[in-house]
LOMAR-102279 format. One record per residue: residue number from 1; residue in three letters; chain; x, y, z of N, C-alpha, C in turn. Coordinates in nm, 2 decimals. Example, Ala and Ser with C-alpha at 12.3 -4.5 7.8 and 13.67 -1.06 7.14 Angstrom:
! residues 2
{rec 1,"ALA","A",{1.32,-0.57,0.78},{1.23,-0.45,0.78},{1.32,-0.33,0.78}}
{rec 2,"SER","A",{1.28,-0.22,0.71},{1.37,-0.11,0.71},{1.29,0.00,0.79}}
! end
This chain:
! residues 202
{rec 1,"UNK","A",{8.67,5.21,2.17},{8.52,5.19,2.16},{8.47,5.17,2.02}}
{rec 2,"UNK","A",{8.40,5.06,2.00},{8.35,5.03,1.87},{8.23,5.09,1.82}}
{rec 3,"UNK","A",{8.17,5.05,1.70},{8.05,5.11,1.67},{7.93,5.03,1.72}}
{rec 4,"UNK","A",{7.84,5.08,1.79},{7.73,5.01,1.85},{7.64,4.94,1.74}}
{rec 5,"UNK","A",{7.57,4.85,1.78},{7.47,4.79,1.68},{7.35,4.88,1.64}}
{rec 6,"UNK","A",{7.32,4.96,1.72},{7.21,5.04,1.70},{7.26,5.14,1.60}}
{rec 7,"UNK","A",{7.38,5.19,1.61},{7.44,5.29,1.53},{7.44,5.23,1.38}}
{rec 8,"UNK","A",{7.49,5.10,1.38},{7.50,5.03,1.24},{7.37,5.02,1.19}}
{rec 9,"UNK","A",{7.26,4.99,1.27},{7.13,4.98,1.21},{7.08,5.10,1.15}}
{rec 10,"UNK","A",{7.10,5.20,1.23},{7.06,5.34,1.17},{7.12,5.37,1.04}}
{rec 11,"UNK","A",{7.26,5.35,1.03},{7.34,5.38,0.93},{7.29,5.29,0.79}}
{rec 12,"UNK","A",{7.28,5.17,0.83},{7.24,5.10,0.71},{7.11,5.13,0.66}}
{rec 13,"UNK","A",{7.00,5.17,0.73},{6.88,5.21,0.69},{6.88,5.33,0.61}}
{rec 14,"UNK","A",{6.98,5.43,0.65},{6.99,5.55,0.57},{7.07,5.52,0.45}}
{rec 15,"UNK","A",{7.16,5.45,0.44},{7.23,5.41,0.31},{7.13,5.35,0.22}}
{rec 16,"UNK","A",{7.04,5.25,0.28},{6.94,5.17,0.20},{6.84,5.28,0.14}}
{rec 17,"UNK","A",{6.82,5.39,0.21},{6.73,5.48,0.15},{6.78,5.57,0.04}}
{rec 18,"UNK","A",{6.90,5.59,0.06},{6.99,5.66,-0.05},{6.99,5.57,-0.16}}
{rec 19,"UNK","A",{7.01,5.44,-0.16},{7.02,5.35,-0.27},{6.89,5.38,-0.36}}
{rec 20,"UNK","A",{6.78,5.39,-0.29},{6.65,5.40,-0.36},{6.63,5.54,-0.42}}
{rec 21,"UNK","A",{6.69,5.64,-0.34},{6.65,5.77,-0.38},{6.77,5.85,-0.47}}
{rec 22,"UNK","A",{6.89,5.77,-0.51},{7.00,5.83,-0.57},{6.98,5.90,-0.69}}
{rec 23,"UNK","A",{6.90,5.84,-0.77},{6.88,5.88,-0.91},{6.78,6.03,-0.90}}
{rec 24,"UNK","A",{6.69,6.01,-0.82},{6.59,6.13,-0.78},{6.67,6.24,-0.74}}
{rec 25,"UNK","A",{6.78,6.21,-0.63},{6.86,6.31,-0.57},{6.93,6.37,-0.69}}
{rec 26,"UNK","A",{7.00,6.30,-0.78},{7.09,6.34,-0.86},{7.03,6.43,-0.97}}
{rec 27,"UNK","A",{6.88,6.43,-0.97},{6.80,6.51,-1.06},{6.79,6.64,-1.00}}
{rec 28,"UNK","A",{6.76,6.65,-0.87},{6.73,6.78,-0.83},{6.85,6.86,-0.76}}
{rec 29,"UNK","A",{6.97,6.81,-0.73},{7.08,6.86,-0.67},{7.14,6.95,-0.77}}
{rec 30,"UNK","A",{7.20,7.05,-0.73},{7.28,7.15,-0.81},{7.41,7.07,-0.90}}
{rec 31,"UNK","A",{7.42,7.09,-1.01},{7.54,7.02,-1.07},{7.67,7.11,-1.07}}
{rec 32,"UNK","A",{7.65,7.24,-1.03},{7.76,7.33,-1.01},{7.72,7.39,-0.86}}
{rec 33,"UNK","A",{7.82,7.39,-0.78},{7.80,7.45,-0.64},{7.77,7.60,-0.67}}
{rec 34,"UNK","A",{7.68,7.65,-0.57},{7.64,7.78,-0.57},{7.74,7.89,-0.53}}
{rec 35,"UNK","A",{7.75,8.00,-0.52},{7.86,8.10,-0.50},{7.91,8.08,-0.36}}
{rec 36,"UNK","A",{7.83,8.07,-0.26},{7.88,8.04,-0.13},{7.95,7.90,-0.11}}
{rec 37,"UNK","A",{7.90,7.80,-0.18},{7.97,7.67,-0.16},{8.11,7.67,-0.25}}
{rec 38,"UNK","A",{8.09,7.75,-0.35},{8.23,7.76,-0.43},{8.33,7.83,-0.33}}
{rec 39,"UNK","A",{8.28,7.94,-0.27},{8.38,8.02,-0.17},{8.44,7.92,-0.08}}
{rec 40,"UNK","A",{8.36,7.83,-0.02},{8.40,7.73,0.08},{8.50,7.63,0.02}}
{rec 41,"UNK","A",{8.47,7.59,-0.09},{8.56,7.50,-0.14},{8.69,7.56,-0.20}}
{rec 42,"UNK","A",{8.67,7.68,-0.23},{8.82,7.74,-0.26},{8.90,7.78,-0.15}}
{rec 43,"UNK","A",{8.83,7.81,-0.04},{8.92,7.81,0.09},{8.98,7.69,0.12}}
{rec 44,"UNK","A",{8.91,7.58,0.11},{8.97,7.44,0.14},{9.09,7.42,0.04}}
{rec 45,"UNK","A",{9.07,7.45,-0.08},{9.18,7.44,-0.16},{9.32,7.51,-0.13}}
{rec 46,"UNK","A",{9.29,7.64,-0.09},{9.39,7.74,-0.06},{9.48,7.68,0.05}}
{rec 47,"UNK","A",{9.40,7.60,0.16},{9.49,7.55,0.26},{9.56,7.42,0.22}}
{rec 48,"UNK","A",{9.48,7.35,0.13},{9.52,7.20,0.10},{9.64,7.24,0.01}}
{rec 49,"UNK","A",{9.64,7.32,-0.08},{9.75,7.34,-0.18},{9.71,7.27,-0.31}}
{rec 50,"UNK","A",{9.75,7.36,-0.41},{9.74,7.29,-0.56},{9.79,7.16,-0.56}}
{rec 51,"UNK","A",{9.74,7.07,-0.63},{9.80,6.93,-0.63},{9.78,6.84,-0.50}}
{rec 52,"UNK","A",{9.71,6.91,-0.41},{9.69,6.84,-0.29},{9.60,6.72,-0.29}}
{rec 53,"UNK","A",{9.59,6.64,-0.20},{9.52,6.52,-0.21},{9.41,6.51,-0.10}}
{rec 54,"UNK","A",{9.28,6.51,-0.16},{9.16,6.55,-0.07},{9.07,6.41,-0.07}}
{rec 55,"UNK","A",{9.02,6.37,0.05},{8.93,6.27,0.07},{8.79,6.33,0.07}}
{rec 56,"UNK","A",{8.70,6.30,-0.01},{8.57,6.33,0.01},{8.48,6.21,0.05}}
{rec 57,"UNK","A",{8.43,6.23,0.16},{8.33,6.14,0.21},{8.19,6.17,0.18}}
{rec 58,"UNK","A",{8.11,6.08,0.12},{7.98,6.11,0.09},{7.98,6.19,-0.02}}
{rec 59,"UNK","A",{8.03,6.16,-0.14},{8.05,6.23,-0.26},{7.92,6.24,-0.33}}
{rec 60,"UNK","A",{7.82,6.16,-0.31},{7.69,6.15,-0.37},{7.72,6.16,-0.53}}
{rec 61,"UNK","A",{7.66,6.24,-0.60},{7.67,6.26,-0.75},{7.80,6.31,-0.78}}
{rec 62,"UNK","A",{7.87,6.37,-0.70},{8.02,6.40,-0.74},{8.05,6.54,-0.79}}
{rec 63,"UNK","A",{7.94,6.62,-0.78},{7.96,6.75,-0.85},{8.06,6.86,-0.77}}
{rec 64,"UNK","A",{8.07,6.82,-0.64},{8.16,6.92,-0.56},{8.30,6.86,-0.59}}
{rec 65,"UNK","A",{8.32,6.73,-0.62},{8.44,6.67,-0.66},{8.49,6.72,-0.79}}
{rec 66,"UNK","A",{8.40,6.74,-0.88},{8.42,6.80,-1.02},{8.49,6.94,-1.00}}
{rec 67,"UNK","A",{8.42,7.00,-0.92},{8.45,7.16,-0.90},{8.59,7.16,-0.85}}
{rec 68,"UNK","A",{8.62,7.09,-0.74},{8.76,7.08,-0.69},{8.85,7.04,-0.77}}
{rec 69,"UNK","A",{8.84,6.94,-0.86},{8.95,6.89,-0.95},{8.97,6.99,-1.05}}
{rec 70,"UNK","A",{8.88,7.08,-1.10},{8.89,7.19,-1.17},{8.99,7.29,-1.12}}
{rec 71,"UNK","A",{9.01,7.29,-0.99},{9.09,7.39,-0.91},{9.22,7.34,-0.89}}
{rec 72,"UNK","A",{9.24,7.21,-0.93},{9.39,7.17,-0.95},{9.42,7.07,-0.82}}
{rec 73,"UNK","A",{9.32,7.00,-0.76},{9.35,6.91,-0.66},{9.31,6.77,-0.70}}
{rec 74,"UNK","A",{9.36,6.67,-0.64},{9.32,6.53,-0.65},{9.21,6.48,-0.55}}
{rec 75,"UNK","A",{9.10,6.43,-0.59},{9.00,6.39,-0.50},{8.97,6.23,-0.48}}
{rec 76,"UNK","A",{8.98,6.18,-0.37},{8.94,6.06,-0.37},{8.80,6.06,-0.33}}
{rec 77,"UNK","A",{8.70,6.03,-0.44},{8.56,6.02,-0.41},{8.51,5.90,-0.35}}
{rec 78,"UNK","A",{8.45,5.90,-0.25},{8.40,5.80,-0.17},{8.25,5.82,-0.13}}
{rec 79,"UNK","A",{8.18,5.71,-0.13},{8.04,5.71,-0.08},{8.00,5.55,-0.02}}
{rec 80,"UNK","A",{7.91,5.57,0.09},{7.86,5.44,0.12},{7.74,5.37,0.03}}
{rec 81,"UNK","A",{7.71,5.47,-0.04},{7.57,5.43,-0.13},{7.63,5.40,-0.28}}
{rec 82,"UNK","A",{7.61,5.26,-0.31},{7.68,5.21,-0.43},{7.61,5.29,-0.56}}
{rec 83,"UNK","A",{7.48,5.32,-0.54},{7.41,5.38,-0.66},{7.48,5.52,-0.70}}
{rec 84,"UNK","A",{7.53,5.59,-0.59},{7.58,5.71,-0.64},{7.71,5.69,-0.71}}
{rec 85,"UNK","A",{7.79,5.58,-0.67},{7.91,5.56,-0.74},{7.90,5.52,-0.87}}
{rec 86,"UNK","A",{7.78,5.44,-0.89},{7.74,5.40,-1.02},{7.70,5.52,-1.12}}
{rec 87,"UNK","A",{7.63,5.63,-1.06},{7.60,5.74,-1.15},{7.73,5.82,-1.17}}
{rec 88,"UNK","A",{7.82,5.82,-1.08},{7.96,5.89,-1.11},{8.04,5.81,-1.23}}
{rec 89,"UNK","A",{8.02,5.69,-1.22},{8.11,5.60,-1.31},{8.04,5.62,-1.44}}
{rec 90,"UNK","A",{7.91,5.64,-1.45},{7.84,5.67,-1.59},{7.88,5.80,-1.66}}
{rec 91,"UNK","A",{7.95,5.88,-1.57},{8.01,6.00,-1.62},{8.15,6.00,-1.63}}
{rec 92,"UNK","A",{8.21,5.88,-1.62},{8.36,5.85,-1.63},{8.42,5.90,-1.50}}
{rec 93,"UNK","A",{8.38,5.90,-1.38},{8.43,5.94,-1.26},{8.44,5.81,-1.17}}
{rec 94,"UNK","A",{8.56,5.78,-1.10},{8.58,5.68,-1.03},{8.58,5.72,-0.89}}
{rec 95,"UNK","A",{8.48,5.63,-0.82},{8.46,5.65,-0.68},{8.47,5.50,-0.60}}
{rec 96,"UNK","A",{8.49,5.51,-0.47},{8.51,5.40,-0.39},{8.41,5.39,-0.29}}
{rec 97,"UNK","A",{8.37,5.26,-0.26},{8.28,5.25,-0.16},{8.35,5.25,-0.02}}
{rec 98,"UNK","A",{8.30,5.35,0.07},{8.36,5.39,0.20},{8.26,5.41,0.30}}
{rec 99,"UNK","A",{8.26,5.33,0.41},{8.17,5.35,0.52},{8.24,5.44,0.63}}
{rec 100,"UNK","A",{8.20,5.54,0.66},{8.27,5.63,0.76},{8.26,5.58,0.90}}
{rec 101,"UNK","A",{8.17,5.50,0.93},{8.16,5.45,1.06},{8.25,5.33,1.08}}
{rec 102,"UNK","A",{8.28,5.25,1.00},{8.33,5.13,1.00},{8.47,5.11,0.93}}
{rec 103,"UNK","A",{8.51,5.19,0.82},{8.60,5.16,0.74},{8.72,5.25,0.79}}
{rec 104,"UNK","A",{8.85,5.21,0.76},{8.98,5.29,0.77},{8.98,5.39,0.67}}
{rec 105,"UNK","A",{9.00,5.52,0.69},{9.01,5.62,0.59},{9.12,5.64,0.52}}
{rec 106,"UNK","A",{9.23,5.57,0.55},{9.37,5.59,0.49},{9.43,5.73,0.52}}
{rec 107,"UNK","A",{9.52,5.79,0.44},{9.57,5.90,0.46},{9.72,5.89,0.46}}
{rec 108,"UNK","A",{9.80,6.01,0.49},{9.74,6.13,0.54},{9.69,6.21,0.41}}
{rec 109,"UNK","A",{9.60,6.28,0.43},{9.54,6.37,0.33},{9.56,6.50,0.38}}
{rec 110,"UNK","A",{9.57,6.60,0.27},{9.58,6.74,0.27},{9.45,6.81,0.32}}
{rec 111,"UNK","A",{9.33,6.75,0.28},{9.19,6.77,0.33},{9.10,6.67,0.34}}
{rec 112,"UNK","A",{9.00,6.68,0.41},{8.90,6.60,0.41},{8.76,6.68,0.40}}
{rec 113,"UNK","A",{8.67,6.65,0.31},{8.55,6.71,0.27},{8.43,6.63,0.29}}
{rec 114,"UNK","A",{8.34,6.68,0.40},{8.20,6.61,0.43},{8.10,6.70,0.44}}
{rec 115,"UNK","A",{8.04,6.72,0.32},{7.93,6.83,0.31},{7.80,6.74,0.32}}
{rec 116,"UNK","A",{7.71,6.78,0.41},{7.58,6.71,0.43},{7.58,6.57,0.45}}
{rec 117,"UNK","A",{7.68,6.52,0.52},{7.72,6.38,0.55},{7.71,6.35,0.68}}
{rec 118,"UNK","A",{7.78,6.43,0.76},{7.78,6.39,0.91},{7.65,6.40,0.99}}
{rec 119,"UNK","A",{7.54,6.46,0.91},{7.41,6.47,0.97},{7.36,6.34,0.99}}
{rec 120,"UNK","A",{7.42,6.23,0.93},{7.36,6.10,0.94},{7.44,6.01,1.04}}
{rec 121,"UNK","A",{7.54,6.07,1.09},{7.63,6.00,1.20},{7.54,6.01,1.33}}
{rec 122,"UNK","A",{7.50,5.90,1.40},{7.46,5.91,1.54},{7.54,6.00,1.62}}
{rec 123,"UNK","A",{7.46,6.08,1.72},{7.54,6.16,1.80},{7.64,6.07,1.91}}
{rec 124,"UNK","A",{7.60,5.94,1.94},{7.70,5.88,2.02},{7.81,5.83,1.94}}
{rec 125,"UNK","A",{7.84,5.85,1.80},{7.94,5.81,1.72},{8.03,5.92,1.66}}
{rec 126,"UNK","A",{7.97,6.06,1.70},{8.02,6.17,1.63},{8.18,6.19,1.67}}
{rec 127,"UNK","A",{8.20,6.17,1.81},{8.35,6.20,1.85},{8.43,6.10,1.79}}
{rec 128,"UNK","A",{8.41,5.97,1.78},{8.47,5.86,1.71},{8.51,5.91,1.55}}
{rec 129,"UNK","A",{8.40,5.95,1.48},{8.41,5.98,1.35},{8.51,6.09,1.34}}
{rec 130,"UNK","A",{8.49,6.20,1.41},{8.58,6.32,1.41},{8.71,6.28,1.45}}
{rec 131,"UNK","A",{8.74,6.21,1.54},{8.88,6.17,1.58},{8.94,6.09,1.46}}
{rec 132,"UNK","A",{8.86,6.00,1.39},{8.92,5.93,1.27},{8.96,6.02,1.15}}
{rec 133,"UNK","A",{8.87,6.13,1.13},{8.89,6.22,1.03},{9.01,6.29,1.07}}
{rec 134,"UNK","A",{9.02,6.35,1.18},{9.14,6.43,1.23},{9.27,6.35,1.22}}
{rec 135,"UNK","A",{9.25,6.22,1.24},{9.37,6.13,1.23},{9.41,6.11,1.09}}
{rec 136,"UNK","A",{9.31,6.12,1.00},{9.36,6.11,0.85},{9.42,6.22,0.77}}
{rec 137,"UNK","A",{9.41,6.33,0.86},{9.48,6.46,0.79},{9.63,6.47,0.82}}
{rec 138,"UNK","A",{9.70,6.52,0.74},{9.84,6.56,0.77},{9.85,6.67,0.86}}
{rec 139,"UNK","A",{9.95,6.69,0.92},{9.95,6.82,1.02},{9.95,6.94,0.93}}
{rec 140,"UNK","A",{9.86,7.03,0.94},{9.82,7.13,0.87},{9.72,7.13,0.77}}
{rec 141,"UNK","A",{9.67,7.01,0.78},{9.55,6.96,0.69},{9.43,7.02,0.74}}
{rec 142,"UNK","A",{9.32,7.03,0.64},{9.20,7.10,0.66},{9.10,7.01,0.64}}
{rec 143,"UNK","A",{8.98,7.05,0.72},{8.86,6.97,0.72},{8.75,7.07,0.69}}
{rec 144,"UNK","A",{8.66,7.04,0.59},{8.54,7.12,0.57},{8.40,7.05,0.60}}
{rec 145,"UNK","A",{8.32,7.07,0.67},{8.22,6.99,0.72},{8.08,7.08,0.73}}
{rec 146,"UNK","A",{7.97,7.03,0.68},{7.85,7.11,0.70},{7.76,7.02,0.80}}
{rec 147,"UNK","A",{7.70,7.10,0.89},{7.60,7.01,0.97},{7.46,7.09,0.99}}
{rec 148,"UNK","A",{7.36,7.01,1.02},{7.22,7.09,1.03},{7.22,7.14,1.16}}
{rec 149,"UNK","A",{7.15,7.25,1.18},{7.16,7.34,1.31},{7.03,7.29,1.38}}
{rec 150,"UNK","A",{7.04,7.26,1.50},{6.94,7.24,1.59},{6.97,7.13,1.70}}
{rec 151,"UNK","A",{6.87,7.07,1.76},{6.90,6.98,1.87},{6.84,6.84,1.85}}
{rec 152,"UNK","A",{6.91,6.75,1.90},{6.87,6.61,1.89},{6.89,6.52,1.77}}
{rec 153,"UNK","A",{6.80,6.43,1.76},{6.83,6.36,1.63},{6.69,6.29,1.59}}
{rec 154,"UNK","A",{6.66,6.26,1.48},{6.55,6.20,1.44},{6.55,6.07,1.36}}
{rec 155,"UNK","A",{6.48,5.96,1.39},{6.48,5.83,1.33},{6.39,5.84,1.23}}
{rec 156,"UNK","A",{6.38,5.74,1.13},{6.29,5.72,1.01},{6.36,5.65,0.90}}
{rec 157,"UNK","A",{6.33,5.69,0.77},{6.40,5.64,0.66},{6.53,5.67,0.66}}
{rec 158,"UNK","A",{6.56,5.82,0.69},{6.70,5.86,0.70},{6.73,5.90,0.85}}
{rec 159,"UNK","A",{6.83,5.86,0.90},{6.85,5.89,1.04},{6.92,6.05,1.03}}
{rec 160,"UNK","A",{6.87,6.14,1.10},{6.92,6.28,1.10},{6.98,6.33,1.23}}
{rec 161,"UNK","A",{7.09,6.39,1.25},{7.13,6.46,1.37},{7.15,6.59,1.36}}
{rec 162,"UNK","A",{7.12,6.67,1.45},{7.12,6.82,1.46},{7.22,6.86,1.56}}
{rec 163,"UNK","A",{7.31,6.97,1.53},{7.39,7.02,1.63},{7.40,7.16,1.63}}
{rec 164,"UNK","A",{7.38,7.21,1.77},{7.40,7.37,1.77},{7.54,7.41,1.72}}
{rec 165,"UNK","A",{7.55,7.52,1.68},{7.69,7.57,1.63},{7.81,7.57,1.75}}
{rec 166,"UNK","A",{7.77,7.61,1.85},{7.90,7.60,1.96},{7.92,7.44,2.01}}
{rec 167,"UNK","A",{7.81,7.37,2.02},{7.83,7.24,2.07},{7.91,7.15,1.95}}
{rec 168,"UNK","A",{7.88,7.17,1.82},{7.97,7.11,1.72},{8.10,7.16,1.73}}
{rec 169,"UNK","A",{8.13,7.29,1.74},{8.27,7.35,1.74},{8.35,7.29,1.85}}
{rec 170,"UNK","A",{8.28,7.26,1.96},{8.35,7.20,2.08},{8.37,7.05,2.04}}
{rec 171,"UNK","A",{8.31,6.98,1.95},{8.34,6.84,1.93},{8.46,6.84,1.83}}
{rec 172,"UNK","A",{8.47,6.94,1.73},{8.58,6.97,1.65},{8.72,6.98,1.74}}
{rec 173,"UNK","A",{8.70,7.07,1.83},{8.82,7.10,1.91},{8.86,6.97,2.01}}
{rec 174,"UNK","A",{8.75,6.90,2.05},{8.78,6.77,2.12},{8.87,6.68,2.05}}
{rec 175,"UNK","A",{8.84,6.67,1.91},{8.91,6.58,1.80},{9.06,6.63,1.78}}
{rec 176,"UNK","A",{9.09,6.75,1.84},{9.21,6.79,1.81},{9.22,6.88,1.70}}
{rec 177,"UNK","A",{9.12,6.94,1.65},{9.12,7.04,1.53},{9.09,7.18,1.58}}
{rec 178,"UNK","A",{9.14,7.27,1.51},{9.13,7.41,1.55},{9.03,7.47,1.44}}
{rec 179,"UNK","A",{8.93,7.54,1.49},{8.82,7.59,1.41},{8.88,7.73,1.35}}
{rec 180,"UNK","A",{8.88,7.75,1.22},{8.91,7.87,1.18},{8.82,7.96,1.10}}
{rec 181,"UNK","A",{8.70,7.90,1.08},{8.59,7.96,1.01},{8.47,7.89,1.03}}
{rec 182,"UNK","A",{8.34,7.97,1.03},{8.22,7.90,1.02},{8.12,8.00,0.97}}
{rec 183,"UNK","A",{8.03,7.94,0.90},{7.93,8.01,0.83},{7.79,7.95,0.87}}
{rec 184,"UNK","A",{7.69,8.02,0.87},{7.56,7.99,0.87},{7.47,8.01,0.75}}
{rec 185,"UNK","A",{7.39,7.93,0.72},{7.29,7.97,0.60},{7.16,7.88,0.62}}
{rec 186,"UNK","A",{7.07,7.93,0.54},{6.94,7.86,0.54},{6.92,7.80,0.39}}
{rec 187,"UNK","A",{6.90,7.66,0.37},{6.90,7.59,0.28},{6.75,7.57,0.21}}
{rec 188,"UNK","A",{6.73,7.46,0.13},{6.60,7.43,0.08},{6.51,7.39,0.19}}
{rec 189,"UNK","A",{6.37,7.41,0.17},{6.27,7.37,0.27},{6.32,7.44,0.42}}
{rec 190,"UNK","A",{6.38,7.57,0.41},{6.41,7.64,0.56},{6.51,7.56,0.63}}
{rec 191,"UNK","A",{6.58,7.48,0.58},{6.67,7.40,0.66},{6.81,7.49,0.71}}
{rec 192,"UNK","A",{6.82,7.49,0.82},{6.94,7.57,0.88},{7.06,7.49,0.89}}
{rec 193,"UNK","A",{7.17,7.54,0.84},{7.31,7.47,0.83},{7.42,7.55,0.88}}
{rec 194,"UNK","A",{7.51,7.50,0.94},{7.64,7.56,0.98},{7.76,7.47,0.91}}
{rec 195,"UNK","A",{7.84,7.56,0.84},{7.95,7.50,0.77},{8.09,7.55,0.86}}
{rec 196,"UNK","A",{8.16,7.44,0.89},{8.29,7.46,0.96},{8.42,7.43,0.88}}
{rec 197,"UNK","A",{8.52,7.52,0.90},{8.65,7.49,0.83},{8.73,7.48,0.96}}
{rec 198,"UNK","A",{8.81,7.37,0.96},{8.89,7.35,1.08},{9.03,7.28,1.02}}
{rec 199,"UNK","A",{9.14,7.31,1.09},{9.27,7.26,1.07},{9.33,7.17,1.17}}
{rec 200,"UNK","A",{9.41,7.08,1.13},{9.49,7.01,1.23},{9.61,7.09,1.25}}
{rec 201,"UNK","A",{9.64,7.11,1.37},{9.76,7.18,1.40},{9.90,7.12,1.35}}
{rec 202,"UNK","A",{9.98,7.20,1.28},{10.10,7.17,1.22},{10.19,7.12,1.32}}
! end
């Protein structure tokens, strides 16, 4: 099953919005992950292993990757938004253009990281994307992902998709991943998030 033209349109519209917003986003986003985020990233590294190779999709300004590299792993920084990669390059960090819907992810990786990214993947493409991510992991590899909690999807400048905790957990399992931990938190503007840590069985 390929990527629908509707999904591509929504994706390109979202990427275009981020191209315009990237510098503003960089100015407001935390440059160091908070304690809860640091704990999640440390759990990722504990399973991936020191010296492990991690694919980050949707690196944005790259601050999670900075934190991970300080823990002794190698991060392949990627984003579908060129402006984010330019902002990272200005800090001496190399990233690559990667579209989660249409591009091959490479691998196998010890871990894949997708924080605040899959919320832009249309619902009808979610299973395909999760299968692609699972396939890019080595056996025993780990996936850390955060999703907006709720129902349905909203279109506009940014396409956003919402999943209830149990529904998204089921999608992870359908992709052949085993959920080992999930956390709920309320972010900026009272947004509800679920963060999932899952492994590809060894």
